[in-house]
C-alpha positions as CSV (number, residue, x, y, z in Angstrom):
1,M,3.3,-15.0,-1.1
2,A,6.2,-13.0,-2.5
3,S,8.2,-9.9,-1.4
4,N,8.4,-8.6,-4.9
5,P,5.5,-8.1,-7.4
6,T,7.6,-9.3,-10.3
7,D,7.6,-12.8,-8.7
8,I,3.8,-13.0,-9.2
9,K,2.5,-14.9,-12.2
10,G,-1.2,-14.7,-13.0
11,S,-4.0,-12.5,-14.0
12,S,-3.7,-9.9,-11.2
13,I,-1.5,-8.9,-8.2
14,H,-2.8,-8.6,-4.7
15,L,-0.9,-6.6,-2.2
16,I,-1.3,-6.5,1.6
17,A,0.5,-3.8,3.5
18,Q,0.5,-3.9,7.3
19,M,1.9,-1.4,9.8
20,T,1.5,-0.2,13.4
21,A,1.8,3.5,14.2
22,K,4.3,4.8,16.7
23,P,2.5,6.5,19.7
24,G,0.8,9.7,18.4
25,Q,1.4,9.0,14.7
26,A,-1.8,7.1,13.7
27,E,-3.5,10.2,12.3
28,A,-0.4,11.1,10.2
29,I,-0.4,7.6,8.8
30,L,-4.1,7.7,8.1
31,K,-3.8,11.0,6.3
32,H,-1.0,9.6,4.0
33,L,-3.0,6.4,3.3
34,K,-6.2,8.4,2.4
35,T,-4.2,10.6,0.1
36,I,-2.7,7.6,-1.6
37,Q,-6.1,6.0,-1.8
38,A,-7.6,9.0,-3.5
39,N,-4.9,8.9,-6.2
40,A,-5.2,5.1,-6.6
41,H,-8.9,5.5,-7.2
42,S,-8.4,8.2,-9.8
43,D,-7.8,8.1,-13.5
44,K,-4.0,8.4,-12.7
45,E,-4.0,4.7,-11.7
46,P,-6.4,2.9,-14.1
47,G,-4.8,-0.4,-13.3
48,C,-5.6,-0.2,-9.6
49,N,-8.7,-2.2,-9.0
50,R,-8.8,-2.0,-5.2
51,Y,-7.2,0.1,-2.5
52,D,-8.9,-0.3,0.9
53,V,-7.6,1.1,4.2
54,V,-8.7,-0.7,7.3
55,R,-7.7,0.1,10.9
56,F,-7.9,-1.2,14.4
57,E,-6.6,1.3,17.0
58,D,-3.0,2.0,15.9
59,S,-2.7,-0.9,13.4
60,F,-3.4,-0.4,9.7
61,C,-3.8,-2.8,6.8
62,V,-4.1,-1.8,3.2
63,I,-5.6,-4.3,0.8
64,E,-4.8,-3.6,-2.9
65,N,-5.3,-5.2,-6.3
66,Y,-3.6,-4.3,-9.6
67,S,-4.0,-5.7,-13.1
68,T,-0.3,-5.9,-13.9
69,N,3.2,-5.5,-12.5
70,D,3.4,-2.2,-14.4
71,D,0.3,-1.0,-12.6
72,V,2.0,-1.7,-9.2
73,G,5.0,0.2,-10.5
74,I,2.9,3.2,-11.4
75,H,1.3,3.2,-8.0
76,M,4.7,3.0,-6.2
77,A,6.1,5.8,-8.3
78,S,3.2,8.1,-7.5
79,D,4.1,11.3,-5.6
80,Q,1.6,10.3,-2.9
81,F,3.2,6.9,-2.3
82,Q,6.7,8.4,-2.5
83,A,5.9,11.0,0.1
84,F,4.6,8.3,2.5
85,S,7.7,6.1,1.8
86,K,10.0,8.9,2.9
87,E,8.2,9.1,6.3
88,V,7.2,5.5,6.9
89,E,10.1,4.7,9.2
90,S,9.5,7.7,11.4
91,L,5.8,7.0,11.7
92,T,5.7,3.2,12.3
93,V,6.9,0.9,15.0
94,P,10.1,-0.7,13.8
95,G,9.6,-4.1,12.2
96,T,5.8,-3.6,11.8
97,F,5.7,-2.3,8.2
98,V,5.3,-5.4,6.0
99,L,4.4,-5.7,2.3
100,K,3.2,-9.0,0.9
101,F,2.3,-9.8,-2.7
102,F,0.0,-12.6,-3.8
103,G,-1.3,-13.9,-7.2
104,E,-4.6,-15.4,-8.2
105,T,-5.0,-19.1,-7.4
């Protein structure tokens, strides 16, 4: 596990993002994640192989897979991801937003 995708060596990069919504903010998070997902599944992000959003109550997990580090960068530079990044602190319980990067074994 790494905290930066550039530390991953191998054929693809797996990303797990976890977060818990502040009271009353779960639907706002879900809206952002679904918007990001639609862009990730479009021709705008051809190196995104997987972007799944799963949820239990106010906790969310996003499971992602990218072909290269450059593809992760394209994803994180997208307008949709940047919009969420600007609001993530106001939407999530402090300390619950975690990004973890993994490589193939």
